[in-house]
Backbone as CSV, one residue per row, in Angstrom:
resi,resn,N_x,N_y,N_z,CA_x,CA_y,CA_z,C_x,C_y,C_z
1,MET,105.070,99.653,129.804,106.453,99.604,129.427,107.440,99.898,130.712
2,SER,108.389,99.205,130.679,109.306,99.319,131.805,109.988,100.607,131.594
3,GLU,110.534,101.133,132.764,111.313,102.309,132.660,112.496,102.385,131.878
4,GLY,113.182,101.170,131.747,114.315,100.997,130.935,114.008,101.190,129.467
5,LYS,112.908,100.639,129.205,112.492,100.643,127.584,112.119,102.083,127.275
6,TYR,111.379,102.572,128.270,110.872,104.109,128.106,112.092,104.928,127.911
7,ARG,113.102,104.876,128.563,114.284,105.689,128.671,114.973,105.582,127.215
8,ILE,115.003,104.293,126.718,115.675,104.125,125.475,114.975,104.541,124.307
9,LEU,113.599,104.483,124.366,112.880,105.043,123.323,112.837,106.643,123.284
10,GLU,112.912,107.128,124.644,112.914,108.560,124.877,114.189,109.115,124.253
11,ASN,115.295,108.289,124.459,116.779,108.755,124.006,116.680,108.728,122.454
12,LEU,116.059,107.764,121.971,115.904,107.597,120.426,115.238,108.681,119.892
13,ALA,114.091,109.225,120.371,113.361,110.242,119.871,114.160,111.673,120.017
14,SER,114.831,111.763,121.335,115.638,113.030,121.483,116.859,113.045,120.494
15,SER,117.384,111.724,120.309,118.686,111.725,119.291,118.064,112.160,117.865
16,ILE,116.990,111.757,117.393,116.498,112.113,116.116,116.130,113.719,116.287
17,ASP,115.599,114.229,117.258,115.398,115.755,117.452,116.726,116.389,117.228
18,ARG,117.797,115.907,117.799,119.217,116.541,117.701,119.913,116.296,116.292
19,LEU,119.225,115.465,115.417,119.632,115.105,114.123,121.076,114.502,114.392
20,ASP,121.302,113.649,115.414,122.558,112.892,115.612,122.335,111.437,115.229
21,ILE,122.813,111.175,113.981,122.765,110.033,113.467,123.335,108.868,114.287
22,GLU,124.664,109.089,114.677,125.335,108.006,115.464,124.564,107.662,116.682
23,ALA,124.011,108.592,117.495,123.255,108.357,118.672,121.930,107.659,118.368
24,VAL,121.373,107.866,117.063,120.090,107.213,116.733,120.400,105.923,116.497
25,GLU,121.563,105.464,115.823,121.793,104.235,115.464,122.156,103.425,116.702
26,LYS,122.838,104.123,117.658,123.166,103.438,118.777,121.971,103.060,119.626
27,ALA,120.996,104.035,119.800,119.634,103.787,120.491,118.855,102.742,119.787
28,VAL,118.877,102.503,118.605,118.108,101.411,117.936,118.778,100.154,118.193
29,ARG,120.108,100.207,118.070,120.775,98.884,118.416,120.428,98.440,119.953
30,ARG,120.535,99.440,121.006,120.103,98.975,122.271,118.690,98.487,122.313
31,ALA,117.818,99.232,121.698,116.604,98.892,121.751,116.229,97.437,121.186
32,THR,116.941,97.173,120.267,116.854,95.836,119.603,117.465,94.714,120.677
33,GLU,118.536,95.064,121.160,119.229,94.135,122.123,118.293,93.785,123.356
34,ILE,117.522,94.658,123.764,116.736,94.420,125.082,115.291,93.849,124.462
35,GLY,115.237,93.712,123.314,113.991,92.981,122.772,112.801,93.686,122.405
36,LEU,113.027,95.022,122.148,111.979,95.773,121.759,111.590,95.388,120.141
37,SER,110.472,95.405,119.764,109.992,95.087,118.468,110.283,96.142,117.372
38,PRO,110.494,95.958,116.295,110.683,96.988,115.275,109.355,97.978,115.371
39,ARG,108.191,97.457,115.504,107.136,98.426,115.651,107.154,99.400,116.655
40,GLU,107.563,98.973,117.775,107.688,99.744,118.961,108.872,100.880,118.728
41,ILE,109.913,100.298,118.333,110.928,101.186,117.767,110.491,102.344,116.946
42,ILE,109.744,101.998,116.020,109.282,102.973,114.944,108.430,103.951,115.520
43,GLU,107.236,103.382,116.179,106.121,104.059,116.581,106.367,104.917,117.940
44,LYS,107.231,104.358,118.618,107.356,105.122,119.883,108.655,105.716,120.160
45,GLY,109.606,105.724,119.149,110.924,106.215,119.061,111.031,107.231,117.857
46,ILE,111.079,106.489,116.642,111.535,107.318,115.476,110.323,108.180,115.073
47,MET,109.001,107.788,115.221,107.920,108.656,114.946,107.819,109.783,116.051
48,LYS,107.998,109.365,117.146,107.989,110.577,118.288,109.199,111.666,117.871
49,GLY,110.391,111.117,117.535,111.264,112.124,117.149,110.886,112.926,115.979
50,LEU,110.237,112.426,115.025,109.869,113.151,114.010,108.696,114.091,114.170
51,GLU,107.859,113.715,115.181,106.790,114.606,115.616,107.384,115.845,116.264
52,ILE,108.429,115.728,116.980,109.000,116.597,117.866,109.572,117.672,116.800
53,ILE,110.358,117.166,115.668,110.893,117.938,114.579,109.706,118.769,113.912
54,GLY,108.485,118.071,113.660,107.634,118.661,112.927,106.964,119.895,113.664
55,ASP,106.803,119.660,115.065,106.273,120.683,115.861,107.113,121.925,115.837
56,LYS,108.406,121.644,115.997,109.538,122.782,115.869,109.431,123.553,114.617
57,TYR,109.211,122.755,113.459,109.133,123.354,112.174,107.928,124.237,112.118
58,ASP,106.834,123.699,112.686,105.580,124.577,112.625,105.812,125.987,113.628
59,ARG,106.689,125.772,114.613,107.017,127.086,115.295,108.061,127.709,114.718
60,ARG,108.629,127.374,113.557,109.848,128.110,112.815,111.074,128.006,113.708
61,GLU,111.165,126.888,114.621,112.407,126.749,115.288,113.347,125.939,114.364
62,TYR,112.709,125.071,113.531,113.567,124.217,112.614,113.106,124.736,111.211
63,PHE,113.945,124.287,110.230,113.530,124.717,108.865,113.726,123.613,107.881
64,LEU,113.762,123.897,106.470,113.575,122.782,105.560,114.765,121.913,105.720
65,SER,116.011,122.543,105.917,117.200,121.591,106.124,116.998,120.687,107.277
66,GLU,116.479,121.028,108.247,116.307,120.052,109.410,115.205,118.953,109.013
67,LEU,114.235,119.287,108.358,113.315,118.407,107.833,113.847,117.278,107.041
68,LEU,114.612,117.849,105.948,115.445,116.994,105.067,116.169,115.873,105.742
69,MET,116.948,116.498,106.655,118.077,115.704,107.300,117.288,114.670,108.286
70,SER,116.306,115.066,108.961,115.581,114.000,109.921,114.884,112.979,108.917
71,ALA,114.510,113.432,107.959,113.691,112.250,106.872,114.858,111.345,106.466
72,GLU,116.028,111.820,106.077,117.151,110.974,105.801,117.556,110.040,106.937
73,ILE,117.602,110.618,107.993,117.976,109.698,109.168,117.104,108.626,109.414
74,ALA,115.804,109.051,109.479,114.674,108.142,109.693,114.714,107.058,108.594
75,ASN,114.785,107.422,107.310,114.767,106.321,106.329,116.082,105.497,106.546
76,ARG,117.194,106.054,106.831,118.541,105.246,106.953,118.201,104.121,107.981
77,VAL,117.656,104.590,109.178,117.457,103.670,110.311,116.442,102.504,109.874
78,MET,115.402,102.984,109.247,114.301,101.994,108.842,114.890,100.846,107.925
79,LYS,115.973,101.342,107.027,116.507,100.162,106.229,117.208,99.118,107.207
80,THR,117.754,99.664,108.263,118.328,98.664,109.166,117.387,97.652,109.974
81,LEU,116.193,98.236,109.920,114.982,97.391,110.708,114.313,96.593,109.636
82,GLU,114.505,96.774,108.365,113.785,95.968,107.306,113.842,94.527,107.480
83,PRO,115.029,93.845,107.806,114.918,92.365,107.919,113.970,91.899,109.045
84,GLN,114.000,92.682,110.100,113.073,92.257,111.291,111.536,92.708,111.050
85,LEU,111.391,93.711,110.308,110.012,94.060,109.946,109.415,93.026,108.846
86,SER,110.313,92.550,108.032,109.822,91.563,107.034,109.423,90.283,107.841
87,ALA,110.399,89.883,108.862,110.082,88.584,109.576,108.846,88.673,110.435
88,GLU,108.484,89.907,110.970,107.270,89.884,111.913,106.063,90.251,111.106
89,GLY,106.302,90.752,109.868,105.290,91.181,109.067,104.902,92.667,109.171
90,ARG,105.442,93.493,108.520,105.273,94.758,108.773,103.990,95.376,108.532
91,ARG,103.582,96.280,109.414,102.090,96.950,109.261,102.460,98.174,108.457
92,VAL,101.884,98.181,107.273,101.955,99.307,106.435,100.661,100.377,106.910
93,ARG,101.034,101.646,107.238,99.791,102.468,107.529,98.959,102.723,106.391
94,GLY,99.427,102.791,105.254,98.539,102.997,103.965,99.526,103.118,102.782
95,LYS,98.788,103.261,101.649,99.474,103.242,100.381,99.280,104.666,99.764
96,VAL,100.367,105.425,99.353,100.136,106.684,98.768,100.969,106.869,97.299
97,VAL,100.360,107.310,96.282,100.847,107.545,95.056,101.012,108.993,94.890
98,ILE,102.286,109.430,94.649,102.675,110.861,94.723,103.436,111.240,93.377
99,GLY,103.199,112.563,92.921,103.771,113.072,91.844,103.625,114.477,91.687
100,THR,104.610,115.175,90.902,104.503,116.516,90.344,103.779,116.516,88.938
101,VAL,102.651,117.439,88.991,101.915,117.374,87.724,102.747,117.652,86.340
102,GLN,102.139,117.427,85.291,102.784,117.578,83.768,102.995,119.015,83.709
103,GLY,104.181,119.217,83.142,104.646,120.584,83.027,105.449,121.298,84.101
104,ASP,105.470,120.603,85.184,106.181,121.101,86.261,107.364,120.139,86.775
105,LEU,108.727,120.628,86.707,109.834,119.776,86.895,110.327,120.008,88.305
106,HIS,109.716,120.588,89.214,110.266,120.772,90.503,110.005,119.567,91.412
107,ASP,110.928,119.190,92.242,110.727,117.908,93.092,111.052,117.989,94.382
108,ILE,111.671,119.007,94.866,112.362,119.154,96.232,111.158,118.844,97.329
109,GLY,110.183,119.571,97.218,108.981,119.339,98.377,108.368,117.986,98.299
110,LYS,108.255,117.656,97.014,107.671,116.428,96.704,108.411,115.247,97.145
111,ASN,109.790,115.236,96.910,110.726,114.265,97.420,110.776,114.294,99.058
112,LEU,110.704,115.329,99.662,110.662,115.511,101.028,109.432,114.893,101.573
113,ALA,108.264,115.047,100.874,107.021,114.552,101.380,107.146,112.935,101.349
114,ALA,107.541,112.502,100.220,107.662,111.164,99.897,108.616,110.528,100.941
115,SER,109.734,111.063,101.402,110.671,110.491,102.312,110.182,110.529,103.753
116,LEU,109.240,111.635,104.136,108.711,111.699,105.479,107.396,110.544,105.516
117,LEU,106.754,110.538,104.535,105.577,109.435,104.471,106.169,108.045,104.587
118,LYS,107.375,107.756,104.012,107.946,106.442,104.075,108.384,106.383,105.545
119,ALA,108.975,107.257,106.010,109.500,107.210,107.467,108.416,107.060,108.374
120,SER,107.247,107.504,108.064,106.043,107.432,109.017,105.150,106.033,108.721
121,GLY,105.788,105.155,108.030,105.175,103.821,107.807,104.168,103.723,106.543
122,PHE,104.256,104.597,105.564,103.554,104.544,104.448,104.222,103.822,103.308
123,GLU,103.573,103.085,102.455,104.222,102.662,101.202,103.882,103.547,100.203
124,VAL,105.047,104.162,99.602,105.062,105.227,98.805,105.482,104.774,97.355
125,HIS,104.551,105.162,96.390,104.904,105.150,94.925,105.110,106.400,94.255
126,ASP,106.408,106.922,94.052,106.760,108.164,93.671,106.765,108.007,92.028
127,LEU,105.947,109.030,91.291,105.814,108.964,90.008,106.814,109.817,89.450
128,GLY,107.553,110.697,90.458,108.504,111.634,89.872,107.836,113.050,89.386
129,ILE,108.396,113.593,88.344,108.067,114.929,88.058,107.351,114.750,86.537
130,ASP,106.665,116.099,86.171,106.142,116.081,84.723,105.257,114.911,84.583
131,VAL,104.237,114.632,85.482,103.396,113.362,85.360,102.141,113.769,84.787
132,PRO,101.769,113.110,83.633,100.476,113.322,82.929,99.348,112.692,83.734
133,PRO,98.204,113.147,83.459,97.127,112.624,84.366,97.011,111.140,84.124
134,GLU,97.012,110.553,82.879,96.785,109.139,82.767,97.881,108.284,83.480
135,LYS,99.054,108.924,83.752,99.960,108.016,84.492,99.502,108.127,86.045
136,PHE,98.936,109.103,86.523,98.400,108.945,87.991,97.266,107.934,87.755
137,VAL,96.420,107.824,86.882,95.271,106.964,86.800,95.812,105.507,86.728
138,GLU,96.729,105.305,85.859,97.403,103.965,85.612,97.979,103.463,87.003
139,LYS,98.633,104.320,87.641,99.197,103.819,88.922,98.204,103.509,90.045
140,ILE,97.133,104.287,89.961,96.149,104.171,91.074,95.386,102.577,90.841
141,GLU,95.153,102.583,89.440,94.669,101.070,89.048,95.469,99.953,89.525
142,ASP,96.930,100.212,89.429,97.806,99.249,89.650,97.992,98.964,91.091
143,VAL,98.151,99.981,91.857,98.672,99.766,93.451,97.420,99.812,94.314
144,LYS,96.371,100.523,93.836,95.104,100.700,94.668,95.415,101.477,96.006
145,PRO,95.934,102.685,96.022,96.481,103.554,97.150,95.315,104.001,97.785
146,ASN,95.504,104.467,99.080,94.419,105.168,99.817,94.532,106.532,99.532
147,ILE,95.805,107.096,99.319,95.887,108.425,99.149,96.624,108.826,97.656
148,VAL,96.190,109.871,97.027,97.036,110.454,96.017,97.622,111.768,96.325
149,GLY,98.873,111.958,96.107,99.546,113.216,96.463,99.889,113.931,95.247
150,ILE,99.350,115.218,95.021,99.643,115.861,93.631,100.222,117.289,94.086
151,SER,101.428,117.508,93.418,102.258,118.577,93.742,102.336,119.530,92.484
152,ALA,102.401,120.660,92.784,102.569,121.837,91.711,103.128,123.120,92.384
153,LEU,104.197,123.609,91.708,104.844,124.779,92.161,104.758,125.932,91.262
154,LEU,104.503,125.689,89.969,104.309,126.688,88.956,102.864,126.895,88.783
155,THR,102.455,128.466,88.831,101.088,128.691,88.743,100.676,128.360,87.186
156,VAL,101.458,128.157,86.336,101.044,127.931,84.835,100.537,126.468,84.721
157,VAL,100.789,125.635,85.797,100.355,124.314,85.607,99.107,124.094,86.544
158,LEU,98.599,125.132,86.986,97.213,124.972,87.769,96.203,124.200,87.007
159,PRO,95.951,124.481,85.533,95.007,123.849,84.933,95.192,122.325,84.885
160,MET,96.597,121.808,85.090,96.795,120.353,85.153,96.363,119.671,86.392
161,LEU,96.296,120.503,87.418,95.841,119.858,88.789,94.280,119.513,88.521
162,LYS,93.617,120.372,87.957,92.234,120.139,87.677,92.092,118.862,86.639
163,LYS,92.840,118.849,85.711,92.742,117.808,84.634,93.003,116.507,85.286
164,THR,93.974,116.423,86.240,94.519,115.296,86.823,93.466,114.658,87.696
165,VAL,92.675,115.646,88.529,91.617,115.119,89.320,90.488,114.680,88.471
166,GLU,90.168,115.413,87.359,89.043,114.998,86.371,89.353,113.612,85.846
167,ALA,90.725,113.213,85.477,90.905,112.039,84.855,90.836,110.824,85.838
168,ILE,91.043,111.205,87.156,90.884,110.197,88.184,89.260,109.886,88.356
169,GLU,88.539,110.967,88.271,87.055,110.943,88.253,86.564,110.147,87.114
170,ALA,86.996,110.549,85.796,86.568,109.805,84.579,86.857,108.255,84.576
171,ALA,87.874,107.891,85.325,88.219,106.639,85.371,87.551,105.714,86.370
172,GLY,86.652,106.564,87.186,85.832,105.782,88.096,86.432,105.396,89.377
173,LEU,87.515,106.223,89.555,88.489,105.878,90.819,88.367,106.967,91.896
174,ARG,87.701,107.913,91.717,87.744,109.061,92.648,87.229,108.620,93.944
175,GLU,86.215,107.819,94.315,85.599,107.333,95.479,86.634,106.429,96.112
176,GLN,87.687,105.904,95.603,88.461,104.904,96.145,89.694,105.634,96.705
177,VAL,89.962,106.892,96.601,91.168,107.590,96.941,90.811,108.919,97.586
178,LYS,91.645,109.337,98.391,91.824,110.782,98.874,92.837,111.467,98.243
179,ILE,92.545,112.644,97.761,93.350,113.347,97.006,93.965,114.471,97.753
180,MET,95.209,114.607,98.076,95.981,115.844,98.652,96.710,116.513,97.549
181,LEU,96.604,117.997,97.754,97.355,118.873,97.099,98.446,119.568,97.645
182,GLY,99.610,119.792,97.109,100.748,120.508,97.849,101.539,121.176,96.880
183,GLY,102.272,122.053,97.437,103.170,122.836,96.501,102.733,124.376,96.608
184,ARG,103.761,125.253,96.163,103.474,126.671,96.190,102.403,127.235,95.441
185,ALA,101.974,126.531,94.214,100.920,126.893,93.369,99.600,126.511,93.928
186,ALA,99.522,125.624,94.798,98.265,125.156,95.292,97.665,125.882,96.385
187,SER,96.556,125.798,96.879,95.876,126.437,98.122,94.694,125.608,98.467
188,SER,94.229,125.993,99.768,93.052,125.213,100.114,91.817,125.686,99.204
189,GLU,91.730,126.810,98.654,90.829,127.193,97.967,90.816,126.529,96.599
190,ILE,91.974,126.405,95.988,92.212,125.660,94.880,91.642,124.113,95.002
191,ALA,92.109,123.515,96.131,91.760,122.210,96.500,90.251,122.013,96.545
192,GLU,89.579,123.013,97.031,88.008,123.003,97.083,87.503,122.956,95.774
193,GLU,87.995,123.962,94.919,87.467,124.330,93.628,87.596,123.052,92.668
194,ILE,88.841,122.390,92.728,88.870,121.186,91.861,88.401,119.820,92.432
195,GLY,87.971,119.891,93.597,87.434,118.616,94.209,88.482,117.728,94.919
196,ALA,89.529,118.228,95.285,90.487,117.511,96.008,90.088,117.589,97.621
197,ASP,90.498,116.577,98.278,90.146,116.466,99.732,90.774,117.389,100.511
198,VAL,92.166,117.570,100.565,92.824,118.520,101.471,94.101,119.185,100.602
199,TYR,94.317,120.407,101.163,95.458,121.151,100.820,96.682,120.927,101.826
200,CYS,97.785,120.739,101.517,98.967,120.693,102.623,100.037,121.785,102.411
201,LYS,100.241,122.650,103.275,101.071,123.742,103.001,102.574,123.342,102.997
202,ASP,102.917,122.142,103.416,104.260,121.712,103.480,104.327,120.315,103.651
203,ALA,105.630,119.671,103.505,105.610,118.090,103.632,105.189,117.621,104.936
204,TRP,105.467,118.284,105.938,105.220,117.810,107.277,103.771,117.797,107.509
205,GLU,102.955,118.848,107.088,101.561,118.858,107.192,101.016,117.687,106.266
206,GLY,101.564,117.465,105.059,101.271,116.350,104.395,101.207,115.038,105.025
207,VAL,102.158,114.663,105.962,102.265,113.533,106.619,101.063,113.452,107.640
208,LYS,100.970,114.608,108.246,99.842,114.712,109.402,98.448,114.366,108.746
209,LYS,98.275,115.001,107.741,97.018,114.854,106.959,96.764,113.381,106.536
210,ALA,97.895,112.896,105.905,97.858,111.481,105.551,97.428,110.552,106.596
211,ILE,97.980,110.819,107.760,97.791,109.892,108.953,96.226,110.162,109.305
212,GLU,95.710,111.266,109.124,94.322,111.542,109.522,93.341,110.782,108.569
213,LEU,93.788,110.768,107.344,92.865,110.284,106.270,93.088,108.637,106.167
214,THR,93.866,107.940,106.834,94.057,106.553,106.733,93.594,105.851,108.120
């Protein structure tokens, strides 16, 4: 990579880190003008910026508001790149079905995870909130995802986590997908107990685990 390209991508990543949407859009335009492909822009610019923010979030230098804003900026820029991505054949990192289990109406964490996954190159199918086990099963059969993300914030719905995993197993789909648990009510112990593959303490860890699983 030439020094000029490197500087533009470095500027793009740092602009995302600063949460400066105008600078991000300017850097993307400049990168496009000099002939960088959408894939380079995303993987070496946008993703790098999101990784910096994720690291700062882990160190408690950034908080939920910064994560939400970075996901919004990344998704906004991705939309501007969509025509070029379609033209060159966009490489999708993997497919994810995600939803909050039946009985739970919370969606902030789930929405953030969905946004970050999209910004990271995943095709995301968001089932929303209060999702019964059979709806997870239907969507898995329909889109054949690599990963199923199940969220629960209320402890009273913990039995529904197990029922959802059991429904996926009963449908003969368990070997086809990796199951990730998230939300305040879940834990690594619960994930192991009900037969999920991983537990993610927050949305950014969910993205990192999803990348590892695909």
